[in-house]
C-alpha positions in Angstrom: 61.6 132.2 132.9 61.3 128.9 134.6 60.1 128.0 138.1 63.7 128.1 139.5 64.5 131.6 138.2 65.4 132.9 141.6 68.2 130.4 142.2 71.8 131.4 142.4 74.1 128.9 140.6 77.8 128.7 141.1 79.7 127.4 138.1 83.3 126.3 138.5 85.3 126.5 135.3 85.2 129.0 132.4 86.0 126.6 129.5 83.5 125.8 126.8 81.3 123.8 129.1 81.2 126.3 131.9 80.5 129.3 129.6 77.8 127.5 127.7 76.2 126.4 130.9 76.2 129.9 132.2 74.4 131.1 129.1 71.8 128.3 129.2 71.1 128.9 132.9 70.9 132.6 132.6 68.5 132.3 129.7 66.4 130.0 131.9 66.2 132.9 134.4 68.8 131.6 136.9 71.4 133.9 138.5 74.9 132.6 137.6 78.4 133.3 138.7 81.4 131.6 137.0 84.6 131.0 138.9 87.8 130.4 136.9 91.2 129.7 138.6 93.2 131.3 135.8 93.7 135.0 135.7 92.9 135.1 132.0 90.8 133.1 129.7 93.1 131.0 127.6 91.9 127.9 125.8 94.4 125.1 125.1 94.5 123.5 121.8 93.5 125.2 118.6 91.0 123.4 116.4 87.6 121.8 117.0 85.1 120.0 114.8 81.5 121.0 115.4 79.1 118.3 114.4 75.3 118.8 113.8 74.5 118.1 117.5 76.9 120.9 118.5 75.4 123.2 115.9 71.9 122.6 117.3 73.2 123.4 120.8 74.9 126.6 119.6 71.7 127.7 117.9 69.7 127.1 121.0 72.2 129.1 123.0 72.1 132.0 120.5 75.9 131.8 119.9 77.4 132.6 116.5 80.9 131.6 115.8 83.1 132.0 112.8 83.3 128.6 111.1 84.6 126.8 108.0 82.1 124.4 106.4 83.6 121.0 105.9 83.5 119.7 102.3 85.3 116.4 102.9 86.8 114.3 105.7 89.1 111.4 104.6 90.6 108.5 106.5 93.9 107.2 105.0 96.6 104.8 106.0 100.0 106.3 106.8 101.1 106.0 103.2 98.2 108.1 102.0 96.0 105.3 100.6 92.3 106.2 101.0 90.4 104.1 103.5 87.0 105.8 103.7 85.4 109.3 103.4 82.8 110.5 105.9 79.7 111.3 103.8 79.4 115.0 104.6 76.6 115.6 102.2 74.5 112.8 103.6 75.2 114.0 107.2 73.8 117.4 106.3 70.6 116.0 104.8 70.1 113.5 107.6 70.8 115.7 110.7 69.9 119.2 109.4 73.3 120.7 109.3 76.8 119.8 108.2 80.2 119.7 110.0 82.3 122.7 110.6 85.9 123.5 111.6 86.2 126.2 114.2 89.0 127.7 116.2 88.7 127.0 119.9 89.6 130.6 120.7 86.9 131.8 118.4 84.3 129.6 120.1 85.4 130.8 123.5 85.2 134.4 122.4 81.7 133.9 120.9 80.5 132.4 124.2 81.9 135.3 126.2 80.4 137.8 123.9 77.0 136.1 124.4 77.4 135.8 128.1 79.1 139.1 128.9 81.9 139.4 131.5 79.8 140.4 134.5 79.3 136.8 135.7 83.0 135.9 135.3 85.3 135.8 138.3 88.9 135.2 137.3 91.8 134.1 139.6 89.3 132.3 141.8 90.7 128.8 142.6 88.0 126.6 144.1 89.4 124.0 146.6 86.2 122.3 147.7 82.6 122.5 148.5 80.0 121.6 151.2 76.3 120.7 150.5 74.4 120.8 153.8 71.1 120.3 152.0 69.5 123.8 151.7 72.4 125.5 149.9 76.0 125.0 148.6 79.2 126.6 149.9 82.4 126.6 147.8 85.8 127.3 149.4 88.5 129.2 147.6 92.3 128.9 147.9 92.5 132.1 150.0 90.0 130.8 152.5 86.9 132.8 151.6 83.5 131.3 150.7 80.8 131.8 148.2 77.2 130.5 148.7 74.6 129.5 146.2 71.6 127.3 145.6 73.3 125.0 143.0 76.8 124.1 142.1 77.9 123.0 138.6 81.4 121.6 138.1 82.7 122.5 134.7 86.4 122.3 135.7 87.6 119.6 133.4 89.3 116.2 133.6 90.9 116.8 137.0 87.7 118.5 138.4 87.8 119.6 142.1 84.0 119.4 142.1 84.0 115.8 140.8 86.6 114.8 143.3 84.4 115.9 146.2 81.2 114.6 144.5 82.2 111.2 143.2 85.5 110.5 145.1 86.6 108.3 142.2 90.3 109.0 142.3 92.6 110.3 139.6 92.3 109.8 135.8 94.4 107.0 134.3 97.0 107.2 131.5 95.7 105.9 128.2 99.1 104.8 126.9 99.3 107.6 124.2 100.7 111.1 123.9 99.3 113.8 121.7 101.2 116.7 120.0 99.4 119.6 118.5 100.3 122.6 116.3 99.0 125.3 114.0 100.6 126.5 110.8 99.9 128.9 107.9 98.2 126.9 105.1 100.0 128.7 102.3 101.7 126.3 100.0 100.6 123.1 101.8 98.6 120.5 99.9 95.4 120.5 101.9 92.3 121.7 100.2 90.3 124.2 102.1 87.4 122.6 103.9 89.1 119.2 103.7 90.1 117.3 106.9 92.4 114.2 106.8 93.0 111.5 109.4 95.9 109.2 108.7 96.4 106.0 110.8 99.5 103.8 111.2 100.9 101.3 113.7 99.9 102.6 117.2 99.7 106.1 115.9 97.6 108.6 113.9 97.9 112.1 112.5 95.1 114.5 111.6 94.9 117.9 109.9 92.2 120.3 109.0 91.7 123.9 108.0 90.7 126.7 110.3 88.6 129.7 109.2 91.6 132.0 109.3 93.7 130.3 106.7 95.7 128.2 109.1 95.9 124.4 109.5 95.5 122.7 112.8 97.2 119.3 113.2 97.5 116.7 115.9 99.7 113.6 116.2 99.2 110.7 118.5 101.6 107.9 119.3 102.0 105.2 122.0 104.6 106.5 124.5 105.5 106.0 128.2 103.8 108.5 130.5 105.8 111.6 131.4 108.4 111.3 128.7 110.4 114.4 128.0 111.3 115.7 124.6 114.6 114.6 123.0 117.7 116.8 122.9 116.6 118.3 119.6 113.0 119.1 120.7 109.5 118.1 119.8 109.8 118.7 116.1 112.7 116.2 115.7 110.8 113.7 117.9 107.8 113.9 115.6 109.9 113.7 112.4 111.5 110.5 113.7 108.0 109.0 114.2 106.2 110.5 111.2 108.9 111.5 108.7 108.1 108.6 106.3 104.3 109.2 106.3 102.5 110.8 103.3 104.3 114.0 102.3 101.8 116.4 103.9 102.4 115.0 107.3 106.1 115.7 107.7 105.6 119.0 105.8 103.1 120.2 108.5 105.6 119.2 111.2 108.5 120.8 109.5 106.5 124.1 109.0 105.8 124.3 112.7 108.3 125.9 115.1 109.4 123.7 117.9 108.2 126.3 120.5 104.7 126.2 118.9 104.3 122.5 119.4 102.3 121.4 122.5 102.7 117.9 123.9 100.4 116.3 126.5 99.9 112.8 127.7 96.4 111.5 127.2 94.4 110.6 130.4 90.8 109.4 130.8 88.2 108.2 133.3 85.8 105.3 133.2 82.2 106.3 132.5 80.3 107.2 135.7 76.9 105.7 136.7 75.9 109.2 138.0 77.2 112.7 138.2 74.7 114.6 140.3 74.0 114.5 144.0 71.9 116.9 146.1 72.5 120.4 144.8 75.7 119.5 142.8 76.2 118.3 139.3 78.8 118.2 136.6 79.1 119.1 132.9 81.6 118.6 130.1 84.9 116.8 130.8 84.2 117.0 134.5 81.2 114.7 134.0 82.3 112.6 131.0 85.9 113.1 129.7 86.4 111.5 126.4 89.3 110.8 124.0 89.4 113.1 120.9 88.8 110.3 118.4 85.1 111.1 117.9 85.6 114.8 117.8 82.7 115.2 120.2 84.2 116.7 123.4 83.0 120.3 122.8 79.7 119.1 121.2 78.8 117.0 124.3 79.6 119.9 126.7 77.3 122.1 124.6 74.6 119.5 124.8 75.0 119.3 128.6 74.5 123.1 128.9 71.4 123.1 126.8 69.9 120.1 128.7 70.6 121.5 132.1 69.1 124.9 131.2 65.9 123.1 130.0 65.7 120.9 133.1 65.7 123.9 135.3 62.6 125.1 133.6 60.7 121.9 134.2 60.3 121.8 138.0 60.3 124.0 141.0 62.6 121.6 142.9 66.3 122.1 142.4 67.4 118.5 143.2 64.6 117.1 140.9 66.0 119.3 138.1 69.5 117.9 138.5 68.1 114.3 138.6 66.2 115.1 135.4 69.4 116.5 133.8 71.3 113.3 134.6 68.5 111.2 133.1 68.5 113.3 130.0 72.3 113.2 129.4 74.0 110.3 131.2 73.3 107.4 128.9 73.8 109.5 125.7 77.1 111.0 126.8 78.5 107.8 128.2 77.7 106.1 124.8 80.0 108.7 123.1 82.6 108.1 125.8 82.7 104.4 125.0 82.7 104.9 121.3 85.6 107.4 121.6 87.6 104.9 123.8 86.9 102.1 121.3 88.2 104.3 118.4 91.3 105.1 120.5 92.0 101.4 121.0 91.7 100.9 117.3 94.4 103.5 116.7 96.7 102.0 119.3 96.9 98.7 117.5 100.6 98.2 116.5 100.7 94.6 115.3 101.1 94.9 111.5 98.7 92.1 110.7 96.0 93.5 113.0 96.6 97.0 111.5 96.0 95.6 108.0 92.7 93.9 109.2 91.6 97.2 110.9 92.3 99.2 107.7 90.5 96.6 105.5 87.4 96.7 107.8 87.3 100.5 107.6 87.7 100.4 103.8 84.7 98.0 103.5 82.4 99.9 105.9 79.2 100.8 104.0 78.2 104.4 104.2 74.7 103.5 105.3 76.1 101.6 108.3 78.3 104.5 109.2 75.3 106.8 109.3 73.3 104.4 111.5 76.3 104.3 113.8 76.2 108.1 114.0 72.5 108.3 114.7 72.7 108.0 118.5 75.2 110.8 118.6 74.1 113.3 116.0 70.3 113.0 116.1 68.4 115.3 118.4 68.0 113.7 121.8 64.4 113.0 122.9 63.3 114.9 126.0 62.7 112.8 129.1 60.0 113.4 131.6 60.1 113.9 135.4 58.4 110.6 136.2 
């Protein structure tokens, strides 16, 4: 137990970041309560990639989740021509573990199993907070209050806690839409443990196996914001955009029922110069939302949780602990945010000449340079001091 073990911490949001933070803080001896506006715990999306930094965090948290070890990740052009492979074997040797595919639902279940349900408060919509200096009050939609010593906003891209803390407005539209689906893998030409990312003009498509013999896929194209599906539904819209891509791509779309396809516009925020003030801080997408192109959203939220738990054991002053947490995580997380945004801009290129140049540069990228580019994200983060 750390010096702040008698503190009561209020966590807003019961997604991956909120649940992981609750585990880390409770393990540090802090009393935690988690408030989730939904009446049930339902994760959106279906598939996640857990990189070595995420695996280290899960091990620190004592969370075991069903996973499928990744044997190969390929980048291809839209016709199926190989551009580059991620050196999975070299990643395992360099960073201490490999890459894994997991179901988002499985990860959430594993986090809840480790935490237990006692700290969870469902159907509790937080509308705002006050930090008078010696405690924090949160206000719920029905008007009642909860009081604690610390407040952690883990409530995602459109975080209520962030809005009150940073007052930086609404997220902005990135110019792209993402469709997602899950299908049975039987009869589809994707090797188990193999992930593929195809790129085209202003669009991309990815697919990878899940541990339960299903395939998760996602498609991204440049679209106007708020666009509705066509008269024949999402599936036909996707086949019009991806029907001429390598055979596996339209096959995955055709296998998915229209009702099972989820479509969302992609929104983002600019990296923040701070995300803590007084007795309030942020984790996960509330602190540093990022596009999915680096596959690091869940991993960075897990890193936040571990770092915050550690910081609360390093000092007897709550606000010092939050400042230390920000110093530990801000630069590293924002670096991933910028890298993800840069990758998204690369996918959004629709000029055919520039697409050809992009694909050639990817094809010529040396593996050793790729690994050096991953070092800042996947290597263990050095611990900072209080001074």
